[in-house]
C-alpha positions in Angstrom: 1.2 -23.1 -59.4 -1.0 -21.8 -56.6 0.6 -18.9 -54.8 0.5 -18.5 -51.1 -0.9 -15.2 -49.9 1.7 -12.8 -48.7 1.2 -11.7 -45.1 2.4 -8.1 -44.1 3.5 -7.4 -40.5 1.2 -4.6 -38.9 3.9 -3.7 -36.4 4.8 0.2 -35.9 8.1 1.0 -37.5 11.0 1.7 -35.2 10.8 5.0 -33.7 7.0 5.2 -34.1 5.4 6.9 -31.2 1.6 5.9 -30.0 0.6 9.4 -29.4 -2.5 8.1 -27.2 -0.2 5.8 -25.1 2.3 8.6 -24.6 -0.2 11.2 -23.7 -1.9 8.9 -21.1 1.7 8.1 -19.5 2.6 11.8 -19.2 -0.9 12.8 -18.0 -0.6 10.1 -15.3 3.1 10.9 -14.4 2.3 14.5 -14.0 -0.7 13.5 -11.6 1.3 11.2 -9.6 4.4 13.8 -9.4 2.1 16.5 -8.1 0.5 14.4 -5.6 4.3 12.9 -4.4 5.8 16.5 -4.3 3.1 17.7 -2.3 3.1 14.6 0.0 7.1 15.3 0.1 6.9 18.9 1.0 4.5 18.0 3.9 6.8 15.6 5.4 9.7 18.0 5.1 7.6 20.7 6.8 6.7 18.4 9.8 10.5 17.6 9.9 11.2 21.3 10.3 8.5 22.0 12.9 9.6 19.1 14.9 13.2 19.5 14.6 13.7 16.0 13.4 17.3 15.0 13.0 18.9 14.1 9.6 18.9 10.0 9.1 22.5 9.8 8.3 24.2 9.2 5.3 24.4 5.2 5.6 20.7 5.2 6.3 19.6 7.5 3.6 21.6 5.5 0.8 20.2 2.0 2.0 16.9 3.4 2.2 17.0 5.1 -1.0 18.3 2.4 -3.1 16.4 -0.4 -1.3 13.1 1.6 -2.2 14.2 2.3 -5.7 15.0 -1.7 -6.2 11.5 -2.2 -4.5 9.8 0.3 -7.1 11.8 -1.3 -10.3 10.6 -4.9 -9.1 7.1 -4.0 -8.7 6.8 -1.6 -11.2 3.7 -3.2 -12.9 1.9 -3.6 -9.5 -0.3 -1.4 -7.3 2.2 -1.8 -4.6 4.7 0.2 -6.6 2.7 3.4 -5.9 2.8 2.8 -2.3 6.5 2.6 -2.4 7.0 5.9 -4.6 5.2 7.6 -1.4 7.1 6.0 0.7 10.3 7.1 -1.3 9.4 10.7 -1.7 8.0 11.0 2.0 11.7 9.6 3.0 13.3 12.1 1.1 11.2 15.0 2.4 12.6 13.6 5.6 16.0 14.2 4.5 15.3 17.6 3.3 13.9 18.8 6.4 17.3 19.1 8.2 18.6 21.0 5.2 15.8 23.3 5.3 16.2 23.8 8.9 20.0 24.8 8.6 18.9 27.3 5.7 16.1 29.0 7.5 18.7 29.8 10.4 20.9 31.8 7.9 20.4 35.7 7.8 18.4 35.5 4.7 17.4 31.9 4.8 13.8 32.4 4.1 14.5 34.4 1.1 17.0 31.5 -0.3 14.2 28.8 0.4 11.9 30.9 -1.5 14.4 31.8 -4.4 15.3 28.0 -4.8 11.8 26.9 -4.8 10.8 29.7 -7.3 13.8 28.8 -9.6 13.3 25.0 -9.2 9.5 25.5 -10.5 10.5 27.9 -13.3 13.1 25.5 -14.6 11.0 22.3 -14.6 8.1 24.3 -16.3 10.3 25.7 -18.9 12.4 22.7 -19.7 9.3 20.4 -19.6 7.5 22.5 -22.3 10.5 22.6 -24.3 10.9 18.8 -24.3 7.3 18.1 -25.2 7.4 20.5 -28.1 11.0 20.3 -29.7 11.7 18.4 -32.6 15.3 17.9 -31.6 16.4 14.3 -30.5 17.5 14.6 -26.7 18.2 11.0 -26.3 22.1 11.4 -26.8 21.7 13.3 -23.3 21.2 10.0 -21.4 24.5 8.2 -21.0 26.3 11.6 -20.4 23.8 12.8 -17.6 23.5 9.5 -15.8 27.3 9.0 -15.9 27.8 12.6 -14.8 25.5 12.0 -11.8 27.5 9.1 -10.8 30.7 11.0 -11.0 28.8 13.8 -8.9 27.6 11.5 -6.4 31.1 10.4 -5.8 32.6 13.7 -5.5 29.9 14.7 -3.2 30.6 11.8 -0.7 34.3 12.7 -0.8 33.3 16.4 -0.1 31.5 15.0 2.9 33.9 12.7 4.1 36.8 15.0 3.9 35.0 18.3 4.7 35.8 20.4 1.5 33.2 23.1 1.3 34.5 24.3 -2.0 34.1 20.7 -3.5 30.4 20.6 -2.2 29.6 23.9 -3.9 31.1 22.6 -7.1 29.0 19.6 -6.8 25.9 21.4 -6.1 26.3 23.8 -9.4 27.1 20.5 -11.4 24.1 18.4 -10.0 21.9 21.4 -10.8 23.1 21.6 -14.5 22.6 17.6 -14.8 19.3 17.7 -12.9 18.1 20.4 -15.5 19.2 18.3 -18.5 17.7 15.2 -17.0 14.3 17.0 -16.9 14.6 17.5 -20.6 15.8 13.9 -21.3 13.5 12.2 -19.0 10.3 14.4 -20.3 11.1 13.7 -23.9 11.6 9.9 -23.0 7.6 10.1 -21.9 6.7 11.8 -25.1 8.4 9.7 -27.4 7.3 6.5 -26.0 10.8 5.6 -24.6 9.1 5.4 -21.0 5.9 3.7 -21.1 5.4 3.0 -17.3 4.4 6.3 -15.2 5.6 4.8 -11.8 9.1 4.9 -13.3 8.7 8.2 -15.1 7.5 9.7 -11.9 10.3 8.7 -9.6 12.8 9.8 -12.2 11.2 13.2 -12.5 11.0 13.4 -8.8 14.5 12.7 -8.3 15.6 15.3 -10.7 13.5 18.0 -9.2 14.5 17.0 -5.6 18.1 17.3 -6.7 17.7 20.6 -8.5 15.8 22.0 -5.6 18.5 20.8 -3.1 21.5 21.7 -5.3 19.8 25.4 -5.8 19.3 25.6 -2.0 22.6 24.9 -1.0 24.0 27.5 -3.5 21.6 30.3 -2.5 22.2 29.2 1.2 26.0 29.5 0.8 25.1 33.0 -0.9 23.0 34.0 1.9 25.7 32.9 4.6 27.8 35.4 3.0 25.6 38.4 3.2 
């Protein structure tokens, strides 16, 4: 009887990581993230310089989620990069009025610098941890995203019902959740869970933006009490 040759599957085992691909995605993500952060900061600076008004809650939500939908829809096309700059630039515009209000406080400039420095330090520290730790942080994903949804709803309630104490609590919670998301999202890239650098850039940018705005609100409140 003639035996048929046995075929061997050459697929990678579950959980295995193509280090070359992961490194390339991480490098491209950080490159695009750097450019979008600079672009967003420039737009925010222009919004402060020209005293541009806030776009309003409804317009902000419509544009934000509309651009997010477009980015996910076109994630594998070059047009997605343009939408990323549109999104980050728009978020820079929304940041402008918050910076203007903070800078008008007695120690507003110091509050802005503290928030900026703390955001940079937290991002660098957590990114370094996420890229070197052997601990699996994937369990954090569901908890963090659910927490962000609850925080968003609580933040909307604080705006509609004008509850400053709730707004401050939401800012503190969002800062903690954003820090956790930076770790989670970075490890997803390192472990091959996210292979699209456009989506990875948007995720990290939003987390950094939320972290900065939350810290700015907290430091701004502390400055107003001086």
